[in-house]
ZADRENTOR-773569 format. One record per residue: residue number from 1; x, y, z of N, C-alpha, C in turn. Coordinates in steps of 0.2 Angstrom, whole numbers. Layout:
BEGIN
NUM, X, Y, Z, X, Y, Z, X, Y, Z
...
REM end
This chain:
BEGIN
1, 491, 266, 608, 481, 267, 610, 481, 273, 604
2, 473, 272, 603, 472, 274, 598, 467, 280, 602
3, 466, 286, 598, 464, 292, 601, 460, 294, 596
4, 455, 299, 596, 450, 301, 591, 452, 309, 590
5, 452, 311, 584, 455, 317, 584, 449, 322, 580
6, 448, 328, 584, 442, 330, 584, 445, 339, 582
7, 440, 341, 575, 445, 349, 574, 435, 353, 576
8, 438, 357, 581, 434, 363, 583, 434, 370, 582
9, 431, 372, 578, 432, 380, 576, 439, 381, 574
10, 441, 374, 569, 448, 373, 563, 452, 373, 570
11, 451, 371, 578, 458, 368, 579, 457, 361, 580
12, 463, 356, 580, 463, 350, 582, 463, 349, 587
13, 458, 343, 590, 460, 342, 597, 460, 334, 597
14, 462, 331, 602, 463, 326, 603, 459, 322, 609
15, 453, 317, 609, 450, 315, 612, 453, 309, 616
16, 455, 309, 623, 458, 306, 628, 454, 301, 630
17, 454, 297, 632, 448, 294, 641, 452, 296, 645
18, 445, 298, 649, 447, 300, 656, 453, 297, 660
19, 453, 290, 661, 457, 287, 664, 466, 287, 661
20, 466, 289, 656, 473, 289, 650, 474, 297, 653
21, 469, 300, 651, 470, 309, 653, 473, 307, 660
22, 470, 304, 666, 472, 305, 672, 480, 304, 671
23, 482, 297, 670, 486, 294, 670, 491, 300, 666
24, 491, 301, 662, 495, 306, 659, 497, 313, 663
25, 493, 315, 665, 492, 321, 669, 497, 321, 677
26, 494, 315, 678, 500, 311, 686, 505, 308, 683
27, 508, 308, 677, 514, 304, 677, 518, 308, 679
28, 525, 305, 683, 529, 306, 686, 528, 312, 691
29, 520, 312, 695, 521, 315, 700, 520, 312, 705
30, 523, 312, 712, 521, 308, 717, 512, 311, 722
31, 513, 317, 719, 506, 320, 721, 500, 321, 719
32, 498, 314, 721, 493, 310, 719, 485, 313, 721
33, 481, 314, 717, 473, 315, 720, 470, 310, 718
34, 465, 309, 723, 459, 305, 722, 455, 305, 716
35, 454, 300, 712, 450, 299, 706, 444, 304, 706
36, 440, 305, 710, 434, 311, 709, 438, 317, 710
37, 442, 319, 716, 446, 327, 712, 449, 328, 708
38, 453, 324, 704, 454, 322, 698, 450, 321, 693
39, 444, 320, 693, 438, 319, 687, 436, 328, 687
40, 436, 331, 696, 435, 337, 696, 437, 343, 692
41, 445, 341, 691, 450, 346, 689, 449, 344, 682
42, 449, 338, 679, 448, 338, 670, 442, 341, 671
43, 437, 341, 674, 430, 345, 670, 431, 353, 671
44, 433, 354, 673, 437, 364, 673, 431, 367, 673
45, 424, 363, 678, 420, 368, 680, 420, 371, 687
46, 423, 370, 691, 425, 376, 694, 434, 377, 695
47, 437, 382, 699, 443, 383, 699, 447, 379, 702
48, 451, 377, 699, 457, 368, 700, 460, 372, 709
49, 461, 377, 710, 463, 379, 718, 458, 378, 722
50, 451, 382, 721, 446, 378, 724, 444, 372, 727
51, 445, 368, 720, 443, 362, 722, 447, 358, 727
52, 455, 358, 724, 461, 357, 728, 459, 359, 737
53, 459, 366, 738, 458, 367, 742, 451, 367, 748
54, 447, 364, 743, 442, 361, 746, 443, 354, 749
55, 445, 350, 746, 448, 342, 746, 452, 343, 751
56, 457, 349, 752, 462, 346, 758, 457, 352, 765
57, 452, 353, 764, 447, 355, 771, 451, 362, 771
58, 454, 368, 770, 456, 374, 770, 451, 377, 769
59, 452, 383, 771, 448, 390, 771, 452, 393, 766
60, 449, 400, 762, 454, 403, 759, 458, 408, 762
61, 456, 408, 769, 461, 412, 776, 467, 407, 776
62, 465, 403, 777, 471, 399, 779, 476, 396, 773
63, 473, 395, 767, 476, 395, 761, 483, 402, 758
64, 478, 405, 761, 482, 413, 758, 488, 416, 763
65, 486, 413, 770, 491, 412, 773, 497, 409, 772
66, 495, 402, 772, 500, 396, 770, 506, 397, 765
67, 501, 401, 761, 504, 402, 754, 508, 410, 752
68, 507, 412, 757, 509, 419, 758, 508, 423, 751
69, 503, 423, 751, 498, 429, 746, 491, 431, 750
70, 489, 437, 747, 482, 440, 750, 477, 438, 751
71, 472, 436, 754, 464, 434, 753, 461, 436, 748
72, 461, 444, 749, 458, 446, 740, 460, 441, 734
73, 467, 443, 735, 472, 439, 728, 468, 432, 727
74, 468, 429, 732, 465, 421, 731, 460, 422, 730
75, 456, 425, 731, 448, 426, 729, 447, 426, 721
76, 453, 431, 718, 452, 432, 711, 456, 427, 708
77, 459, 424, 710, 463, 420, 706, 455, 414, 705
78, 452, 411, 711, 447, 407, 712, 441, 406, 708
79, 439, 414, 707, 435, 417, 704, 435, 417, 697
80, 442, 417, 695, 445, 418, 686, 445, 427, 686
81, 444, 429, 690, 447, 436, 689, 454, 438, 687
82, 459, 435, 691, 466, 434, 689, 466, 427, 687
83, 472, 426, 683, 476, 421, 682, 481, 418, 689
84, 483, 423, 690, 488, 422, 696, 496, 421, 692
85, 498, 425, 697, 505, 423, 695, 511, 417, 696
86, 515, 416, 692, 520, 410, 691, 522, 409, 699
87, 524, 414, 703, 526, 414, 708, 519, 413, 714
88, 513, 415, 713, 508, 413, 716, 506, 406, 715
89, 505, 406, 709, 503, 398, 707, 510, 393, 711
90, 515, 394, 710, 519, 389, 713, 518, 389, 721
91, 517, 395, 725, 515, 396, 733, 511, 391, 733
92, 506, 393, 729, 499, 390, 731, 498, 381, 730
93, 505, 377, 724, 503, 372, 724, 506, 368, 729
94, 512, 373, 732, 517, 371, 738, 512, 369, 744
95, 507, 375, 745, 505, 376, 751, 498, 370, 749
96, 496, 367, 744, 490, 362, 742, 494, 354, 741
97, 501, 356, 741, 505, 349, 739, 502, 345, 736
98, 502, 351, 728, 502, 347, 720, 506, 350, 717
99, 506, 350, 710, 509, 350, 707, 507, 357, 705
100, 510, 362, 701, 509, 368, 697, 505, 367, 692
101, 505, 362, 688, 499, 358, 682, 494, 356, 684
102, 492, 353, 691, 488, 352, 692, 482, 358, 695
103, 485, 364, 694, 481, 370, 697, 479, 374, 689
104, 483, 372, 684, 482, 376, 679, 480, 375, 672
REM end
């Protein structure tokens, strides 16, 4: 495969077709999501946790309870005020049935 190399503000970036990117992100993962959700995750216009939570049909309160974190902390993660600890992200990934990599 051939990819384009771009330089933005002195940093090298590789331009990868979206379908190739999806294949790389989900490689080795049995926790696949539909293409429209993967597209939304790749676009990064909304919090990955929020995207998957909505896809799973969960409220913040339900996800917070299932993952064992507080709802205010979940809100801070979804709004980008906090990154979320490794432990919290693992708990959220488990509760949402995705990999941690799909939420980061």
